C-alpha positions, 0 to 999 in steps of 0.5 A: 504482513508477510514478514514471517512467511517471507522469512520461512520461504527464503530459508527453504529456497536457500537450502534448495539453491545449496544443491547443485542438482535436485532430486525428487526427495529434495523437492518433496522435503522443500514442498512439505516445508512450504505447505506448513509455512502457508498453512501457518500463514493462514492460507486456506487449506484448499488453496495450499493443497492445489498450490503444492500439487501444481508446484510439484507437477512442474518442479519434477519435470525436466525443466527443473531436474535437468537445469543448471540452476534448479533452485532458481527454477523452483523459485520462478515456478513458485513466483508464477503460481503465487501470482496466478493464485492471487489473480495474475494481473491487477483489476481496477474498479469497474466504472462503465455506464452512464454518468454518474456511476455508483460503487457499492461498498459492502461488508461487516460492521467494523471492516472499515467501509466508511474510511475506505469510501474516503480513500477510494474517493481521493484515489479516483479524484487523482485520476481525474474523476469527481467523486460523491460520498453517500452515507447509506448506513442509517443505523450506526449514528457515527457512520453519517457524521464520520463520512461528513467529516471525511468529505470536509477533510477531502473537500468532496461533497457528501449527500445529506442523509439523515438517520431513519431515512430509507437506504434505497431512497438515499441512494436514489436521491444521492444519484440525482444530487450528484448529477446536479453537482457535476459529480460522476462517481458515487461511493455508497457506504452501506450498513454492516452487521456484526455477522451476516444475516438475512436483514442485511443481505435483503437491504443490500439486494434492494440497493443493488436492484434500484441503483445497478452499481457499476461495481460492488466492493467487499471491504474485508479486514485482512487481520481476520485471515480465513474468516475474510475469505469465508465472508467474501464467499458469503457476500459474493453468493448473495450479491455477486460482488465485483471484487475485494478491498482488503484493509489493514494490510499493514498489520501483523496478521499472517496474510493468508486472506490475500493469497486465498481470496481469488482462488476460493471466491473467483473474485479479485482483490482490487485494492489494499489499505496499507495504513490509517491515512486516507492516502494509504491505499494501493491497487493490488497487483498480484505479480508485485505482491508475489515478488514481495512475499518472495523477498524480491522487492517491488520496484514498480510500486516505488516508482509509481509512488515517486511519480505521484509524490514528486513535483516534476518541475521542482525536480528539474530545477533541483537537478540544475542546482545539484549540477551547479553545487547550489543545493540549499537547506531550503532545497533539502527541506523541500525534497524531504517533504516530497519524499515523505509523501511516498509513505513511511521509510520502513515501507519503502525499504521493505519494497527494495529487492533483497532487503528480506535477506539483509537483516540490518535493513529489514530490522531498521527502525526509522524514526519518522519523528526525526524528519519532523524535527529536521523540518522544524529546525530548517523552518526556524532558520531565517531565509538567509540562513537557509540559503547560506548555512556558513553564517550559522554561528553559535548564537544563531544555533541557540536561537534555531534550537529554541525556535524549533523546540529541539537541542543545539545538538540536533541543529549541529547534527543536521548541519553536519549531515547537510555539509557531508551531503554537499561534499558528496554531491560535489564529488559526484559532479567532479568525478562521477560515481568514481568519486563515491568509491573513494570513501565520500559517502557520509555514513 
């Protein structure tokens, strides 16, 4: 989402760092370009005005003008201010109160409330809570069915609401049902409209008054830019929302909503949707997002994804196998499956520090289907073949290719890459990282 803005800012900062000393004119010219870049990224004009004024006040101080690395100092100031604009720190769901607590999801029709309910339910279940899904949108027939299907898919209970029922009564009855089933967190999927109207707001106010939710999350489409900020302001004025869930952050929008929401509404972005799958949800960390925007990467999120995806027991077993040079094709497949749980390789690459400045990596198109082919090839092997790749002769390769729906060339390429990796592991075990310096990397 922030690719265009990141590119623009990196070019501006590259020019700044090219000056040994910075003058007021250098800084003024750079800030003018920053202002244009932010406005073109659809950042709210009030946000841009305040942001530039704050940066200018600090950048013209002795901290920068007398510094030996003035360009770096300006980047640090921009990073600090971006983080501050977006909320400074992550704010989680508010789940305080007697069990079961309720989280009310509100927003316009089409913003993604129903899918978001499923994502949040899955997210809190991983944290040890017992979620319960409540379809309180009785006007859109597909809404109830969609939430029921999500519940079945996730093995999370869903209140059996029916079209025509009173949404307030649904929420009250659902709370009783959730308590009976031992659930402690309700997600109320409320109705939306194509536009904000009094009927919608009155219904939402009635639900809030009857249920007293522990949190109210506005679900807003990041692709709508400044409209998302205006919608957030309107819902906050009517309901006093607790925060925002921005959907479609993996899209090609300019990203202005993420930078503007907190400043304009005073309410934090708590989560972002980064894909269509139910696991594609990230807590919103302002400092990490600022780092991504400025091309500095996001190592902490990569680590968290790895900790969530990787089986620690299997990781320990793998370490022992690698030390003994007995890394099999079966191990190779298992590790690939675990890494894929972290998300798409393109997303992971984008979180690496410095990738914004490396066009080869930034523009790298990773064919995710290749990993599906590799898994299919290994699954088509016999247990003996996975344990000992050297027995795979020509006829076995033909059988494996036919069984996996691939070609002999695909099988050959996998085996070649695997044997090169074995050589690399052996070199590391023998000579440490020095082994890699002698040209042992297989690419």
